[in-house]
N, C-alpha and C positions, 0 to 999 in steps of 0.2 A: 803414534801414528807414522812416524815416518820408517818405524821399522816394517811396516804392512807396508808401505808403498816399496821399499826396498826388495821385500820378500817378494813382492808380486813381480816388479822387473825380473828379478833373478830368476826366479821359476819361468817365466817368460822365455827367457836366455837360456837357461838350463833344457827346457824343454826343445825348444828348437835346436839346440846342440847334438842332443839324445838322438833326435830324429834324424838330424842330418850324419850322424858315425853310422847309424846303419843298424841292420837287426843282427843282433849277437847275444846267446845268452852268456852269464857269467861264467860256464864253464866252459866257452868256445872265446873267450878272452885272451889275448897275449897276456904275460906278466906286466910288460910296458903298460900296456892298455888299463889295465886293472889298475896299476900304480897311478895313472892319470887321471881316473875315478876318484880314486882315494884324494888326492891332491885337488882335483876339481872341488870336493865336496870341503874341505878345507877353505879351500880362496872364497866358496860362495858363502859360508859362513862369516867368513871376517867380511864380506861385504853386504853383509845382512844386517849383523848385530852392530858393526862399526865399531864403537868403543863401549857399546852398552852388553856388560857381561853380566845382567842383572836375571833373577829367574823369570820375572814376568817379560823382558825382552826375548829372552827364550822361547819363551811359551807364546808370544805373541808369531814370531817367526815361523816357529813348529806348525800354528794351527793356520798360517797363512798358507803354508805350502798344502796342508792337509784339505784346507777350502778348494783351493783353485783343483788339487788333483780330484775331488767330489765333482767339482763343476764339469771337468774335461770326461768323467765318467760319465755322467748323466747326460749331459752332451751325447757324447757317442749312444747311448742306450736309447735315449727319446727320438733321435734324429739321423737314420740309419745312413742318410746321406754322409752325416760330419764323421760318421764311424770309420771309414775309410782315410779321411784326411788325419784325424785325430790318432788312429791307432793303426794305420799302413793295412794295406793289402796282402793276401797271400800271393806271392810269385813264384811260377813253374821253373824249376831250375833243371829237371830232367822230364825229357818227353821221349816216350818211346825208346826207352834206354839209350837215347842221346842227350847231351850237355847242352842246354842253352845258354849260348856264349855270354850274349848280352845280358841277359840277366844274372849270370855269376859276375861279370864283369862291375854290374851295377851295384851291386852288395859285397864285392870285393873278396868275392870266395874263388878258393883253387878248387882242382880237381880232386887234389888230395885231400882236402878237408870233406870234399862230396864223400870220396871214399871211405875217408874215417867214418864219419856217421854214419855211411852204409854196413859199414863192420860191426858197429854198434849195433846197428839192427837186424844184426844177422844175416846179412846180404853182401855176397862175394865178389860179385861181377856186375857193371853199371848195366850189359844187355839184360839182367833180369827183373830190372826198373822200370814200372812203365810210368810212372809218376814220380819225381820227387819234387814237394813244394814247400818253399820256406814260407814259414808260419808269422805272422805279425809279431808275435812274440820271440821270434827267433828260432826256434826249434824247426827241425826236417820232417815233414813227415814222407814216409816212404810205403808206394802200391806199389805192389810185385805185380810182374806179367803173369796173366791168369786168373789172379785175385777177382772173388765175387762180391767184393765189396758193395758196389752197387745194390744188387740184388737184395741184400743181406739187411743194406741201409734201409731201403725200399721198403721192406717187410717190418723192421723196426720202425719206421713213420708210421707205417698201417695200423701194427699195433697200438702206438700212441694215441692215435686218432680214436679209437674206439672205447 
């Protein structure tokens, strides 16, 4: 039972810490951030299992983490208001070809990081971007100026309703 309580506390600490660290995909992490993440995993294991190296202790810790992950997932699914708090909200990074500096600063993103993601998306100039949105899972979505995505999306929604 002690392992379950420690795993619950560590899950809560880890969840809050990851939310505070911001939205970054694994591929966007610096090598140092990746090493910190790996070290955190080892430290969490030590804090959860303490001196219990048994298979039962490990299974209890893993099941506790899985349980709380499932609880948060179902909570976000069943209660739409909680989804924004638990999973985060999309944030506009570029509006009408201009960077939204406050949002970049909040997520600790630089102009060069945005430009790098644009190049990966096949976009050469910032002026060609109508919207760039940082999604809750850490990916950046780009909508080019002149894209008729809204009309196509509306047609798709209408088609799905029939």
